[in-house]
N, CA, C and O of each residue as an XYZ file, in Angstrom:
916
protein
N      92.892     73.057    136.292
C      92.324     73.907    135.743
C      92.101     72.968    134.387
O      91.173     73.400    133.704
N      92.507     72.216    134.042
C      92.833     71.104    132.900
C      91.664     70.188    132.735
O      91.176     69.744    131.696
N      91.275     69.975    134.141
C      90.574     68.262    134.130
C      88.967     69.100    133.787
O      88.554     68.703    132.697
N      88.209     69.908    134.298
C      86.942     70.380    134.115
C      86.848     70.643    132.382
O      85.843     70.259    131.783
N      88.089     71.394    131.576
C      87.717     71.431    130.512
C      87.280     70.360    129.634
O      86.510     70.424    128.675
N      88.234     68.822    130.386
C      87.982     67.656    129.092
C      86.198     67.302    129.756
O      85.263     67.044    128.998
N      86.101     67.357    130.926
C      84.669     66.826    131.370
C      83.685     67.381    130.495
O      82.927     66.587    129.937
N      83.519     69.031    130.201
C      82.987     69.642    129.247
C      83.068     69.207    127.830
O      81.961     69.292    127.298
N      84.117     68.712    126.931
C      84.188     68.524    126.176
C      83.367     67.179    125.638
O      82.611     66.957    124.692
N      84.059     66.188    127.036
C      83.102     65.200    126.738
C      81.553     65.298    126.676
O      81.041     64.615    125.788
N      80.702     66.035    127.469
C      79.448     66.189    127.614
C      78.859     67.363    126.378
O      77.698     67.767    126.315
N      79.927     67.740    125.506
C      79.172     68.239    124.535
C      79.100     67.270    123.156
O      78.288     67.476    122.255
N      79.823     66.473    123.149
C      80.053     65.501    121.961
C      78.281     64.567    122.641
O      77.375     64.199    121.894
N      78.297     64.433    124.045
C      77.427     63.361    124.580
C      75.992     63.966    123.837
O      75.223     63.178    123.289
N      75.733     65.331    123.873
C      74.646     65.634    123.761
C      74.447     66.148    122.154
O      73.340     66.273    121.632
N      75.601     66.393    121.544
C      75.442     66.204    119.585
C      74.906     64.541    119.386
O      73.991     64.276    118.607
N      75.610     63.481    120.202
C      75.114     62.668    119.642
C      73.396     62.092    120.146
O      72.619     61.227    119.741
N      73.392     62.764    120.852
C      71.917     62.308    121.100
C      70.783     63.713    120.311
O      69.607     63.373    120.184
N      71.084     64.919    119.914
C      70.436     65.277    119.313
C      70.260     64.541    118.051
O      69.107     64.254    117.731
N      71.319     64.161    117.221
C      71.405     63.164    116.142
C      70.565     62.160    115.999
O      70.064     61.831    114.924
N      70.289     61.406    117.510
C      69.873     60.218    116.724
C      68.367     60.442    117.233
O      67.702     59.406    117.264
N      67.731     61.591    117.628
C      66.555     62.493    118.192
C      65.891     62.425    116.437
O      64.920     61.840    115.957
N      66.996     63.362    115.815
C      66.344     63.482    114.258
C      65.968     62.806    113.353
O      65.169     62.898    112.421
N      66.875     61.878    113.876
C      66.910     59.858    113.179
C      65.452     59.650    113.431
O      64.785     59.940    112.438
N      64.574     59.133    114.713
C      63.838     58.966    114.906
C      62.640     59.887    114.573
O      61.751     59.297    113.960
N      62.458     60.895    114.773
C      62.070     61.829    114.199
C      61.018     61.992    112.412
O      59.887     62.113    111.942
N      62.636     61.857    112.029
C      62.404     61.888    110.398
C      61.745     60.534    110.304
O      60.670     60.506    109.706
N      62.228     59.383    110.810
C      61.376     57.831    110.546
C      60.061     58.009    111.034
O      59.113     57.536    110.407
N      59.946     58.455    111.778
C      58.334     58.876    112.228
C      57.452     59.502    111.352
O      56.281     59.131    111.282
N      57.904     60.439    110.656
C      57.436     61.354    109.460
C      57.438     60.456    108.167
O      56.555     60.616    107.324
N      58.317     59.616    108.024
C      57.692     58.986    106.340
C      56.828     57.729    107.101
O      55.866     57.253    106.499
N      57.201     57.207    108.442
C      56.283     55.915    108.338
C      54.463     56.959    108.428
O      53.454     56.571    107.839
N      54.521     58.054    109.170
C      52.933     58.394    108.971
C      52.464     59.041    108.136
O      51.254     59.265    108.141
N      53.593     59.713    106.816
C      52.801     59.638    105.135
C      52.905     58.413    104.754
O      51.873     58.161    104.132
N      53.874     57.117    104.794
C      52.598     56.055    104.128
C      51.882     55.759    104.457
O      51.276     55.039    103.663
N      51.265     55.923    105.699
C      49.939     55.103    106.519
C      48.872     56.782    106.131
O      47.704     56.400    106.210
N      48.871     57.806    105.898
C      47.971     58.562    105.649
C      47.807     58.189    103.769
O      46.746     58.340    103.164
N      48.888     57.778    103.230
C      48.375     57.378    101.574
C      47.979     56.223    101.629
O      47.345     55.791    100.666
N      48.244     55.343    102.816
C      47.191     54.299    102.475
C      45.644     54.185    102.818
O      44.720     53.515    102.357
N      45.788     55.308    104.017
C      44.223     55.384    104.432
C      43.344     56.279    103.109
O      42.161     56.164    102.788
N      44.373     57.144    102.540
C      43.790     57.782    101.549
C      43.019     56.926    100.418
O      41.918     57.194     99.938
N      43.762     55.955    100.141
C      42.989     54.781     99.252
C      42.001     54.041     99.789
O      41.223     53.820     98.862
N      41.706     53.669    100.515
C      40.652     53.608    101.493
C      39.474     54.186    100.914
O      39.396     53.458     99.925
N      38.528     54.949    100.822
C      37.087     55.207    100.642
C      36.331     55.642    102.237
O      36.540     55.020    103.279
N      35.645     56.562    102.132
C      35.544     56.777    103.293
C      34.185     56.469    103.838
O      33.678     55.653    103.069
N      33.437     56.731    104.734
C      31.760     56.469    104.893
C      30.625     56.883    103.596
O      29.653     56.497    102.946
N      31.634     58.015    103.817
C      30.595     58.931    102.570
C      30.751     58.661    100.827
O      29.873     58.897     99.997
N      32.227     58.061    100.538
C      32.332     58.056     99.422
C      31.702     56.494     98.584
O      31.246     55.487     99.123
N      31.857     56.728     97.416
C      31.043     55.298     97.081
C      32.029     54.287     96.227
O      32.142     54.512     95.022
N      32.858     53.010     96.900
C      33.818     52.022     96.051
C      33.234     52.251     94.568
O      32.062     52.285     94.191
N      34.106     52.358     94.048
C      34.451     52.703     92.204
C      33.630     51.120     92.048
O      34.110     50.255     92.781
N      32.286     50.620     91.043
C      32.710     49.611     90.485
C      32.616     49.372     88.963
O      31.926     49.981     88.144
N      33.567     48.226     88.753
C      33.640     47.953     87.057
C      32.068     47.342     86.738
O      31.342     46.621     87.423
N      31.874     47.963     85.375
C      30.769     47.433     84.689
C      31.169     46.462     83.946
O      32.165     46.676     83.255
N      30.462     45.029     83.873
C      30.886     43.963     82.940
C      29.523     44.302     81.975
O      28.353     44.667     82.091
N      30.580     43.895     80.878
C      29.303     44.122     79.581
C      28.976     42.990     79.455
O      29.899     42.327     78.983
N      27.858     42.274     79.702
C      26.803     41.036     78.722
C      26.994     41.068     77.806
O      27.152     42.034     77.060
N      27.039     39.667     77.568
C      27.467     39.524     75.747
C      25.333     39.331     75.565
O      24.498     38.853     76.334
N      25.236     39.861     74.432
C      23.922     39.917     74.089
C      23.555     38.633     73.560
O      23.955     38.139     72.505
N      22.702     38.107     74.448
C      21.841     36.745     73.939
C      21.356     36.811     72.437
O      20.878     37.817     71.912
N      21.648     34.974     71.516
C      20.947     35.343     70.314
C      19.457     34.886     70.363
O      19.057     34.061     71.184
N      18.891     35.309     69.696
C      17.772     35.047     69.716
C      17.261     33.696     68.568
O      17.386     33.923     67.365
N      16.889     32.787     68.870
C      16.808     31.415     68.015
C      15.730     31.604     67.130
O      14.723     31.952     67.748
N      15.523     31.484     65.640
C      14.920     31.854     64.963
C      13.965     30.605     64.470
O      14.316     30.161     63.377
N      13.063     30.087     64.940
C      12.562     28.903     64.724
C      11.637     29.036     62.854
O      10.910     29.947     62.458
N      11.984     28.011     62.253
C      11.529     27.833     60.700
C      10.095     27.190     60.613
O       9.890     26.209     61.327
N       8.937     27.721     59.684
C       7.849     26.758     59.660
C       8.022     25.197     59.637
O       8.898     24.544     59.069
N       7.013     24.784     60.362
C       6.953     23.395     60.225
C       7.976     22.679     61.466
O       7.881     21.501     61.810
N       8.688     23.398     61.881
C       9.592     22.476     62.915
C       8.941     22.589     64.080
O       8.099     23.465     64.275
N       9.356     21.521     65.135
C       9.220     20.970     66.247
C       9.803     21.732     67.422
O      11.025     21.866     67.498
N       9.057     22.198     68.271
C       9.694     23.096     69.272
C       8.009     22.677     70.845
O       6.785     22.568     70.917
N       9.632     22.603     71.958
C       8.735     22.347     73.324
C       8.459     23.519     74.112
O       9.309     23.969     74.880
N       7.313     24.047     73.969
C       6.301     24.492     75.209
C       6.454     23.798     76.610
O       6.056     22.654     76.827
N       7.043     24.566     77.502
C       7.007     23.741     79.167
C       5.856     23.310     79.273
O       5.768     22.098     79.078
N       4.768     23.927     79.550
C       3.365     23.603     80.117
C       2.207     22.552     79.302
O       1.205     21.906     79.609
N       3.156     22.871     77.892
C       1.832     21.985     77.030
C       2.768     20.446     76.117
O       2.301     19.392     75.685
N       4.315     21.026     76.132
C       5.268     19.709     75.619
C       5.410     19.985     74.137
O       5.856     21.127     74.023
N       5.227     19.444     72.997
C       5.826     19.013     71.426
C       4.460     19.839     70.775
O       3.271     19.645     71.026
N       4.937     20.590     70.072
C       3.692     21.203     69.098
C       4.683     21.561     68.108
O       5.909     21.469     68.181
N       3.786     22.079     66.962
C       4.918     22.286     65.817
C       3.982     23.802     64.965
O       2.787     23.989     64.735
N       5.425     24.771     64.657
C       5.173     26.029     63.910
C       4.211     26.109     63.140
O       4.635     25.721     62.052
N       3.169     26.380     63.051
C       2.556     26.720     61.716
C       2.358     28.041     61.033
O       1.644     28.067     60.030
N       2.959     29.217     61.509
C       3.240     30.417     61.281
C       3.555     31.555     61.902
O       3.353     31.917     63.061
N       4.074     32.077     60.997
C       5.323     33.287     61.718
C       4.387     34.511     61.354
O       4.131     34.623     60.155
N       3.756     35.586     62.349
C       3.323     36.335     61.940
C       2.813     37.712     61.992
O       2.363     37.772     60.848
N       2.605     38.674     62.427
C       2.597     40.410     63.165
C       1.750     40.563     63.151
O       0.753     40.123     62.579
N       2.196     41.873     64.409
C       0.584     42.376     64.784
C       1.237     43.310     65.714
O       2.112     43.191     66.571
N       0.290     44.591     65.114
C       0.253     45.809     66.294
C      -0.024     46.182     67.476
O      -0.955     46.987     67.478
N       0.415     45.928     68.566
C      -0.262     46.183     70.063
C       0.419     47.511     70.558
O       1.602     47.770     70.779
N      -0.963     48.421     70.678
C      -0.395     49.801     71.084
C       0.965     50.730     70.134
O       1.868     51.420     70.610
N       0.818     50.575     69.419
C       1.765     51.148     68.104
C       2.928     50.352     68.429
O       3.986     50.842     68.824
N       2.710     49.065     68.249
C       4.414     48.355     68.845
C       4.416     47.275     68.003
O       3.631     46.428     68.429
N       4.990     46.924     66.938
C       5.097     45.880     66.391
C       5.591     44.339     66.789
O       6.723     43.955     67.084
N       4.289     43.559     66.689
C       4.950     42.297     67.551
C       5.294     41.047     66.384
O       4.429     40.850     65.529
N       6.166     40.468     66.364
C       6.426     38.976     65.346
C       6.187     37.865     66.681
O       6.738     37.702     67.769
N       4.998     37.182     65.911
C       5.346     35.557     67.043
C       4.612     34.456     66.373
O       3.696     34.631     65.569
N       5.175     33.066     66.838
C       4.575     32.226     66.429
C       3.373     31.658     66.793
O       2.757     31.782     67.852
N       3.033     30.861     65.555
C       1.334     29.953     66.121
C       2.058     28.409     66.106
O       2.651     27.799     65.216
N       1.780     28.126     67.283
C       2.099     26.922     67.403
C       1.263     25.735     67.804
O       0.902     25.820     68.977
N       0.744     24.376     67.018
C      -0.144     23.810     67.110
C       0.482     22.730     68.096
O       1.595     22.224     67.948
N      -0.546     22.416     69.280
C      -0.429     21.318     69.899
C      -1.030     19.775     69.822
O      -1.837     19.375     70.661
N      -0.610     19.048     68.860
C      -1.128     18.156     68.334
C      -2.154     17.446     69.634
O      -3.382     17.369     69.612
N      -1.275     17.000     70.672
C      -2.061     16.100     71.654
C      -3.124     17.117     72.195
O      -4.137     16.443     72.379
N      -3.309     18.075     72.448
C      -4.190     18.702     73.085
C      -4.923     19.270     72.042
O      -6.044     19.442     72.522
N      -4.924     19.655     70.896
C      -5.332     20.131     70.020
C      -5.608     21.845     70.629
O      -6.523     22.603     70.951
N      -4.664     21.808     70.555
C      -4.362     23.464     71.319
C      -3.371     24.535     69.836
O      -2.273     24.299     69.331
N      -4.130     25.404     69.619
C      -3.036     26.386     68.854
C      -2.508     27.761     70.150
O      -3.195     28.569     70.775
N      -1.193     27.538     70.129
C      -0.565     28.797     70.906
C       0.130     29.980     70.028
O       0.700     29.933     68.938
N      -0.106     30.949     70.827
C       1.024     32.397     70.080
C       1.655     32.709     71.291
O       1.235     33.038     72.400
N       2.869     32.510     70.764
C       4.149     32.946     71.188
C       5.052     33.630     70.945
O       5.904     33.119     70.217
N       5.290     35.052     71.416
C       5.907     36.108     71.281
C       7.409     35.524     70.697
O       8.030     34.602     71.225
N       7.811     36.227     69.565
C       9.365     35.556     68.893
C      10.129     36.361     70.112
O      11.120     35.724     70.471
N      10.001     37.193     70.610
C      11.189     37.523     71.617
C      11.060     37.529     72.988
O      11.562     38.370     73.734
N      10.077     36.161     73.465
C      10.141     35.743     74.097
C      10.439     34.181     74.710
O       9.656     33.515     75.388
N      12.154     33.702     74.155
C      12.615     32.624     73.389
C      13.094     32.051     75.158
O      13.930     31.151     75.069
N      12.879     32.256     76.049
C      12.550     31.271     77.580
C      11.693     30.332     77.426
O      11.863     29.144     77.699
N      10.585     30.920     76.910
C       9.383     29.747     76.820
C       9.237     28.716     76.005
O       8.339     27.878     76.086
N      10.277     28.755     75.049
C      10.694     27.673     73.845
C      12.141     27.169     73.907
O      13.186     27.770     74.154
N      11.906     25.975     73.627
C      13.214     25.073     73.346
C      12.928     24.149     71.864
O      11.862     23.609     71.568
N      14.183     24.147     71.061
C      14.219     23.199     70.465
C      13.867     21.981     71.107
O      14.012     21.947     72.329
N      13.136     20.286     70.124
C      13.326     19.393     70.121
C      14.936     18.732     70.596
O      16.065     19.145     70.333
N      14.469     17.544     71.398
C      16.091     17.200     72.300
C      16.637     16.468     71.132
O      15.874     16.007     70.283
N      18.181     16.316     71.035
C      18.737     15.129     69.606
C      18.581     13.956     70.252
O      18.430     13.866     71.471
N      18.622     12.681     69.187
C      18.985     11.412     69.560
C      20.020     11.418     70.702
O      19.318     11.227     71.695
N      21.296     11.530     71.116
C      22.019     11.593     72.303
C      21.032     11.464     73.463
O      20.947     10.440     74.141
N      19.940     13.077     73.744
C      19.485     12.957     74.836
C      17.833     11.987     74.916
O      16.900     12.159     75.701
N      17.955     11.097     73.924
C      16.614     10.877     73.756
C      17.328      9.164     74.648
O      16.921      8.470     75.579
N      18.266      9.117     73.924
C      18.819      7.958     73.862
C      19.429      7.527     75.824
O      19.505      6.459     76.431
N      19.768      9.115     76.263
C      20.196      9.259     77.804
C      18.710      9.116     78.560
O      18.708      8.670     79.707
N      17.824      9.379     78.116
C      16.176      9.434     78.518
C      15.847      8.103     78.684
O      15.253      7.749     79.702
N      16.183      7.242     77.734
C      15.911      5.445     77.437
C      16.488      4.996     78.543
O      15.692      4.384     79.255
N      18.084      5.096     79.161
C      18.930      4.517     80.385
C      18.057      5.084     81.621
O      17.849      4.451     82.656
N      17.545      6.478     81.320
C      16.631      6.987     82.702
C      15.663      5.864     83.128
O      15.509      5.313     84.218
N      14.906      5.652     81.635
C      13.751      4.265     81.497
C      14.475      3.449     82.806
O      14.142      3.337     83.985
N      15.465      3.009     82.133
C      15.519      1.811     82.364
C      16.200      1.408     84.246
O      16.343      0.311     84.786
N      16.412      2.491     84.659
C      17.125      2.712     86.040
C      15.841      1.867     86.782
O      15.004      1.191     86.183
N      15.917      2.082     88.167
C      14.919      1.794     89.238
C      14.316      3.079     89.646
O      14.637      4.252     89.458
N      13.349      2.498     90.259
C      12.203      4.304     90.497
C      13.181      4.344     92.138
O      13.877      3.553     92.774
N      12.641      5.964     92.302
C      12.882      6.413     93.248
C      12.018      6.075     94.673
O      10.843      6.395     94.491
N      12.164      5.717     95.562
C      10.918      5.788     96.937
C      11.501      7.205     97.612
O      12.611      7.661     97.885
N      10.072      7.646     97.726
C      10.053      8.520     98.853
C       9.014      8.513     99.408
O       7.871      8.442     98.958
N       9.565      8.624    100.889
C       8.600      8.436    102.094
C       7.657      9.903    102.312
O       6.724      9.867    103.114
N       7.892     10.887    101.726
C       7.090     12.142    101.762
C       5.517     11.952    101.518
O       5.143     10.982    100.858
N       4.603     12.851    102.033
C       3.403     12.828    102.060
C       3.342     13.119    100.150
O       4.098     13.846     99.505
N       1.960     12.111     99.527
C       1.773     11.730     98.572
C       1.429     13.147     97.973
O       1.756     13.130     96.787
N       0.817     14.550     98.382
C       0.549     15.481     97.894
C       1.847     16.495     97.556
O       1.911     17.216     96.560
N       2.558     16.420     98.290
C       3.831     17.461     98.351
C       4.762     16.521     96.758
O       5.555     17.074     95.997
N       4.309     15.061     96.689
C       5.314     14.894     95.752
C       4.880     14.607     94.689
O       5.592     14.132     93.804
N       3.158     14.917     94.505
C       2.420     15.000     93.376
C       2.886     16.959     92.806
O       2.962     17.230     91.608
N       3.044     17.658     93.517
C       3.800     18.815     93.729
C       4.880     18.795     92.713
O       4.906     19.215     91.556
N       5.836     18.149     93.507
C       7.190     18.001     92.556
C       7.001     17.483     91.311
O       7.505     17.967     90.297
N       5.993     16.106     91.349
C       6.082     15.765     89.881
C       5.843     16.438     88.602
O       6.470     16.560     87.549
N       4.407     16.941     89.190
C       3.575     18.477     88.037
C       4.631     19.797     87.929
O       4.484     20.772     87.192
N       5.523     19.594     88.694
C       6.671     21.275     88.372
C       7.657     20.536     87.412
O       8.018     21.095     86.376
N       8.077     19.343     87.727
C       9.149     18.347     86.897
C       8.503     18.165     85.264
O       9.358     18.136     84.378
N       7.095     18.046     84.853
C       6.335     17.815     83.991
C       6.100     19.359     83.071
O       5.866     19.600     81.887
N       6.211     19.837     83.763
C       6.135     21.530     83.491
C       7.021     22.006     83.162
O       6.856     22.966     82.409
N       8.340     21.645     83.503
C       9.739     22.457     83.470
C      10.305     22.780     81.935
O      10.917     23.760     81.509
N       9.877     21.627     81.313
C      10.167     21.470     79.575
C      11.421     20.510     80.095
O      10.873     19.413     79.989
N      12.026     20.382     80.318
C      13.191     19.601     80.466
C      13.215     18.129     80.471
O      12.754     17.606     81.486
N      13.697     17.288     79.466
C      12.830     16.050     78.961
C      13.660     15.339     79.845
O      13.305     14.161     79.878
N      14.827     15.622     80.733
C      15.367     14.364     81.810
C      14.703     14.395     82.830
O      14.515     13.288     83.334
N      14.156     15.461     83.469
C      12.712     15.492     84.491
C      11.755     15.041     84.017
O      11.028     14.555     84.884
N      11.355     14.951     82.984
C      10.196     14.004     82.501
C      10.372     13.005     82.170
O       9.445     12.543     81.504
N      11.404     12.212     82.364
C      11.974     10.871     81.831
C      11.409     10.469     83.397
O      10.416      9.805     83.697
N      12.423     11.128     84.278
C      12.546     10.886     86.094
C      11.252     10.547     86.139
O      11.154      9.448     86.686
N       9.933     11.097     85.732
C       8.771     10.888     86.385
C       8.098     10.318     85.942
O       7.046     10.086     86.538
N       8.333      9.790     84.675
C       7.718      8.321     84.368
C       8.069      7.140     84.941
O       7.358      6.174     85.217
N       9.998      7.424     85.194
C      10.137      5.920     85.725
C      10.052      6.049     87.055
O      10.374      5.052     87.702
N       9.650      7.161     87.741
C       9.456      6.651     89.092
C       7.652      6.723     89.429
O       7.266      6.404     90.553
N       6.859      7.069     88.588
C       5.360      6.622     88.847
C       5.314      5.192     87.893
O       4.274      4.547     88.024
N       5.926      4.859     87.328
C       5.933      3.461     86.757
C       5.848      2.259     87.631
O       6.809      1.724     88.186
N       4.593      1.885     87.699
C       4.399      0.523     88.241
C       4.406     -0.829     87.514
O       3.759     -1.747     88.020
N       4.981     -1.001     86.541
C       5.456     -1.792     85.949
C       3.904     -3.209     86.037
O       4.003     -4.403     86.319
N       3.183     -2.745     85.826
C       2.055     -3.268     85.175
C       0.269     -2.384     85.055
O      -0.146     -1.299     85.464
N      -0.377     -3.547     84.275
C      -1.389     -2.504     83.879
C      -2.557     -2.572     84.427
O      -3.638     -1.996     84.310
N      -2.061     -3.484     85.112
C      -3.734     -3.257     86.592
C      -3.506     -1.916     87.336
O      -2.619     -1.489     88.076
N      -5.035     -1.270     86.681
C      -5.042      0.556     87.411
C      -5.849      0.443     88.522
O      -6.641      1.356     88.755
N      -5.759     -1.013     89.627
C      -5.921     -0.549     91.100
C      -4.414     -0.292     91.887
O      -4.206      0.351     92.916
N      -3.650     -0.875     91.204
C      -2.132     -0.714     91.977
C      -2.171      0.640     91.928
O      -1.725      1.086     92.984
N      -2.467      1.400     91.262
C      -2.163      3.014     91.744
C      -3.203      3.653     91.535
O      -3.899      3.186     90.633
N      -3.736      4.933     92.240
C      -4.544      5.638     92.610
C      -4.692      6.532     91.729
O      -3.724      6.650     90.978
N      -6.189      7.708     91.408
C      -6.541      8.155     90.249
C      -5.531      9.020     89.966
O      -5.014      9.139     88.855
N      -5.065      9.976     91.513
C      -4.439     11.055     91.046
C      -2.794     10.818     90.088
O      -2.339     11.434     89.124
N      -2.306      9.766     90.811
C      -0.862      9.171     90.457
C      -0.708      8.679     89.113
O       0.323      8.901     88.478
N      -2.099      7.736     88.436
C      -2.031      7.279     87.185
C      -2.004      8.585     85.867
O      -1.449      8.780     84.785
N      -2.864      9.182     86.669
C      -3.136     10.525     85.843
C      -1.656     11.367     85.529
O      -1.296     11.687     84.396
N      -0.932     11.634     86.719
C       0.361     12.220     86.566
C       1.354     11.348     85.537
O       2.094     11.880     84.709
N       1.228      9.931     85.747
C       2.088      8.968     84.899
C       1.724      9.352     83.300
O       2.449      9.737     82.382
N       0.241      9.071     83.375
C      -0.115      9.474     81.809
C       0.110     10.806     81.145
O       0.234     11.163     79.974
N       0.119     11.422     82.330
C       0.541     12.646     81.243
C       2.213     13.050     81.064
O       2.758     13.717     80.184
N       2.665     12.511     82.010
C       4.556     12.810     81.581
C       5.029     11.582     80.622
O       6.153     11.764     80.154
N       4.160      9.913     80.093
C       4.366      9.449     79.246
C       3.891      9.510     78.383
O       4.163      8.589     77.613
N       2.690     10.763     77.767
C       2.160     11.101     76.515
C       3.193     11.948     76.109
O       3.448     12.083     74.912
N       4.006     12.714     77.254
C       4.603     13.964     76.565
C       5.874     13.640     76.332
O       6.469     14.051     75.336
N       6.506     12.738     77.381
C       7.687     12.024     76.444
C       7.856     11.261     75.692
O       8.955     11.016     75.195
N       6.295     10.426     75.295
C       6.111      9.639     74.174
C       6.380     10.454     72.717
O       6.971     10.051     71.716
N       5.644     11.912     73.007
C       5.226     12.787     71.452
C       6.998     13.398     71.209
O       7.407     13.302     70.052
N       7.891     13.938     72.165
C       8.927     14.096     72.355
C       9.393     13.105     71.380
O       9.258     13.349     70.181
N       9.986     11.891     71.822
C      10.422     10.747     71.048
C       9.519     10.296     70.014
O       9.807      9.207     69.516
N       8.374     10.955     69.531
C       8.159     10.618     68.378
C       8.841     11.507     67.306
O       9.348     11.048     66.283
N       8.809     12.733     67.611
C       9.304     14.156     66.542
C      10.722     13.448     66.577
O      11.250     13.199     65.493
N      11.222     13.186     67.483
C      12.924     13.102     67.142
C      13.245     12.093     65.894
O      13.575     12.122     64.709
N      12.925     11.173     66.956
C      12.858      9.301     66.051
C      12.437      9.710     64.662
O      13.311      9.526     63.815
N      11.509     10.128     64.310
C      10.401      9.955     63.311
C       9.784      8.591     62.855
O       9.641      8.123     61.726
N       9.414      8.027     64.285
C       8.912      6.903     63.896
C       7.370      6.700     64.082
O       6.702      7.730     64.163
N       6.683      5.419     64.164
C       5.117      5.417     64.590
C       5.133      5.594     65.808
O       6.153      5.404     66.470
N       3.851      6.043     66.390
C       3.682      6.388     67.637
C       3.653      4.488     67.891
O       4.606      3.957     68.459
N       3.108      4.106     67.663
C       3.626      2.102     68.588
C       4.896      1.717     68.462
O       5.195      0.871     69.306
N       5.780      2.018     67.718
C       7.051      1.709     67.843
C       7.821      2.456     68.926
O       8.770      1.999     69.563
N       7.346      3.523     69.032
C       7.684      4.371     70.181
C       7.305      3.883     71.790
O       8.049      3.679     72.749
N       6.047      3.802     71.668
C       5.550      2.831     72.900
C       6.134      1.690     73.343
O       6.370      1.391     74.514
N       6.361      1.060     72.355
C       7.122     -0.562     72.588
C       8.665     -0.551     72.817
O       9.279     -1.440     73.407
N       9.332      0.826     72.152
C      10.916      1.223     72.981
C      10.634      1.763     74.776
O      11.257      1.282     75.723
N       9.826      2.578     74.864
C       9.600      2.988     75.855
C       9.193      2.267     76.893
O       9.670      2.489     78.006
N       7.955      0.987     76.627
C       7.255      0.100     77.425
C       9.277     -1.296     77.625
O       9.611     -2.038     78.549
N       9.751     -1.086     76.733
C      10.763     -2.092     77.114
C      11.774     -1.436     77.793
O      12.783     -2.089     78.057
N      11.716     -0.414     78.090
C      12.846      0.228     78.632
C      12.308     -0.065     80.011
O      13.018     -0.481     80.926
N      10.553      0.257     80.147
C      10.173      0.687     81.513
C      10.042     -0.709     82.384
O      10.120     -0.694     83.612
N       9.852     -1.823     81.681
C       9.835     -3.191     81.845
C       8.063     -3.396     81.779
O       7.503     -4.057     82.653
N       7.497     -2.928     80.957
C       6.047     -2.801     81.156
C       5.875     -4.072     80.115
O       4.872     -4.697     80.459
N       6.511     -4.678     78.951
C       6.298     -5.259     77.986
C       6.236     -6.512     78.521
O       5.649     -7.359     77.847
N       6.744     -6.863     79.668
C       7.051     -8.419     80.313
C       6.278     -8.736     81.102
O       6.144     -9.929     81.375
N       5.387     -7.581     81.828
C       4.111     -7.774     82.417
C       2.845     -7.946     81.570
O       1.909     -8.740     81.657
N       3.038     -7.240     80.973
C       1.431     -7.670     79.863
C       1.744     -8.896     79.706
O       0.960     -9.754     80.110
N       3.145     -9.317     78.990
C       3.174    -10.567     78.497
C       2.600    -11.931     79.653
O       1.935    -12.920     79.346
N       2.948    -11.676     80.546
C       2.386    -12.609     81.607
C       1.570    -12.425     82.104
O       1.426    -13.186     83.061
N       0.687    -11.597     81.953
C      -0.692    -11.353     82.208
C      -1.650    -11.944     81.238
O      -2.624    -12.538     81.700
N      -1.491    -11.853     79.912
C      -2.225    -12.466     78.634
C      -1.986    -14.163     78.940
O      -2.424    -15.000     78.150
């Protein structure tokens, strides 16, 4: 009779231990599920829009140009501000510059708030860099002339002086003989050459003849003209 009593006691102990381990597993599952639900709640649902942090843009400062100051208008080149005037258009007061383009004998009316269409003339360092560009070898492109002409025209009208210098350098033939260039090629070269020359004059404040000598020397045109003479 004593033996079965001992067996019953052992069975009771085992069941108690099993119940304890089951309780621990259940609690750990609940904790894990709780953490998972917390993480899921942080992720926005399909209907919820994520929060977008607004970044404050810095206000762009408008440059004010003075009378008789030289500026560059991309499609026309260097011009001088001759007046700053006001006009009322549709009950809105608008200030604008009157810019005279010497090479084209043209007067432009440019609103002051359209600063993207104007830039100040280059610095002496930028002019020196242009001279170094003119001294480099022209790039030989194998594409069709119509495509190249379009690219050159875009560079000329971009208003960027380095791109303008590249066009002059690439279209330069190092010769004064007209037969070596097609009509359209020569036209683009002269347009880029004159536009670059006018900015050289405005920055360096020297005569057109001196500027031409400086540019032709960088392009190697003076050596060719001397040998032809």
